[in-house]
C-alpha positions, -999 to +999 in steps of 0.1 A: -107+694+058-122+659+059-096+632+065-092+604+039-108+577+061-139+598+068-141+608+031-140+572+021-168+563+045-189+592+032-184+582-004-193+546+004-225+556+022-234+580-006-229+554-032-250+529-012-279+554-008-277+562-046-280+525-054-309+521-030-327+550-045-322+537-080-336+504-068-366+521-053-373+543-084-368+513-107-393+493-087-418+521-089-414+526-127-417+489-133-450+484-115-481+479-137-507+506-137-531+485-117-505+476-090-514+484-054-491+504-031-485+472-011-472+455-042-450+485-051-435+485-015-427+448-017-410+452-051-389+483-044-379+470-010-364+438-024-346+455-053-334+485-033-320+468-003-305+440-022-285+465-043-275+485-012-263+454+006-240+446-023-224+480-020-219+477+018-205+441+017-169+453+025-179+474+055-161+471+088-177+456+119-203+480+134-219+488+167-251+472+179-283+490+173-317+486+190-350+498+176-380+502+199-414+518+197-445+517+176-456+509+140-435+537+125-403+520+136-417+485+130-421+495+093-459+487+091-462+508+059-437+487+040-450+451+036-443+422+033-441+416+070-418+393+089-442+365+099-423+358+131-433+393+143-470+384+144-493+413+152-463+436+155-462+439+116-425+445+113-414+450+077-393+421+064-368+444+047-379+480+044-383+495+078-360+524+085-341+504+111-333+478+085-321+505+061-300+521+088-284+486+094-276+484+057-263+519+051-246+529+084-219+514+107-246+502+130-260+466+129-295+457+140-296+425+161-328+437+178-360+454+165-386+452+193-409+479+177-445+468+175-477+480+159-499+497+184-472+503+210-478+529+236-454+546+261-463+519+286-456+490+263-422+504+254-412+496+289-420+459+282-399+461+250-370+474+272-373+445+296-368+420+268-335+435+256-302+423+271-277+439+247-258+472+253-262+490+220-244+521+207-276+534+190-312+533+200-341+547+179-376+553+190-410+564+178-438+565+203-467+587+213-490+585+183-512+558+198-512+575+232-524+607+215-553+589+199-541+592+163-559+560+153-592+572+167-589+605+148-583+588+115-612+564+121-636+592+132-627+617+105-620+594+075-656+596+062-658+634+064-630+647+042-645+681+035-668+690+065-658+671+097-688+662+117-692+667+155-677+633+163-646+640+143-641+674+159-647+659+194-622+632+187-596+658+176-602+678+208-597+647+230-566+639+210-552+673+218-557+666+256-540+632+253-511+648+235-505+673+262-506+645+288-475+630+271-454+658+284-455+640+318-449+604+306-424+608+278-395+623+298-398+594+323-396+569+295-365+587+280-348+585+314-355+548+316-341+542+281-310+562+289-305+542+321-310+509+303-285+518+276-258+538+293-234+540+263-260+546+235-269+577+216-307+578+216-327+591+187-363+601+195-380+605+161-410+626+154-438+618+129-441+629+093-471+649+081-493+624+065-511+646+040-503+672+014-521+705+022-559+703+016-557+667+004-583+661+017-592+692+037-595+671+069-559+662+063-549+697+074-565+689+108-546+656+111-514+674+101-520+700+127-523+673+153-490+658+142-473+692+146-486+694+181-475+659+189-440+665+176-438+696+196-445+677+228-420+649+219-393+675+212-400+694+244-400+662+264-365+654+252-354+688+265-368+680+300-343+652+306-313+664+327-279+657+314-271+638+345-299+613+336-288+609+300-303+640+285-270+648+267-273+615+248-309+620+237-316+638+204-350+647+189-350+640+152-376+659+131-384+641+099-409+666+085-384+683+062-374+650+045-410+640+040-421+675+028-439+674-005-444+636-003-475+632+017-507+615+007-519+633-025-484+640-038-470+627-071-445+605-053-459+598-018-437+586+010-468+575+029-487+543+022-524+548+013-545+524-008-579+542-015-594+509-028-587+494+006-591+520+034-585+493+061-552+481+047-527+478+076-500+497+057-522+528+053-510+561+070-475+548+076-442+555+058-437+532+028-403+519+016-395+553+000-405+571+032-383+549+053-353+553+030-356+589+019-375+602+049-365+586+082-331+573+072-321+606+057-334+625+088-311+604+110-282+609+086-287+646+083-288+650+121-255+631+126-270+602+145-254+576+122-218+585+127-196+559+144 
């Protein structure tokens, strides 16, 4: 049976998430028909997180939390961006690390995640961190696997991918397999840098609903392959080197039914502006109801 203290914490967290979701949904319903996804993200971010913060105002002091990695942890799909982050495009208030900081015992003094980050550049992020957190979250591998090149090469061929698109996908598959040798080494370095932290290595959501467009199935298949390598790499880290503190978090179940082409997408995509920076990244809903819930469901946010 759950003790009264844990029950109270669970009720507080559930209430906060409920208020956040109400804020998100209210923001969506209030948007005019001509509003862009970026406008919606900005509105729901401000209303949702402000409401959640008011619920959490009486929370006890929490452990430090560090976020590192690429654009999916930076929150690139949920503008407006923190101007001080420059080209890193960190969301001002709706990245999943910010939501974790609002709705969990952990507080986020440091988000070093940056748009375009690779496995190699995460080492540079680590060098700049001096704190000793209790929680670390990470997304990395998409850029190394060539996801940007695939989307660029295949975007104009939604029904019948041309030879360039197919060749880019084949090259991406090779790059993905190569991550099996670089990711475990990175995970060991993270565990050594943060000896008391639990480390959440998050996978990537499937960007598209099935057959929307048909090339989306090829992109989704690549994401499945990438997630498999990320998960397997976590298993390769020995317990003596921190492997017992590293957990792979699969977000695909939380994002299921909410890809591009769904009624309520968790992924940003503005068809009127294919070059929008937010495109193909989790929006505010995706960060709150996708990534945050995946971390919560996997038990990574317990004190």
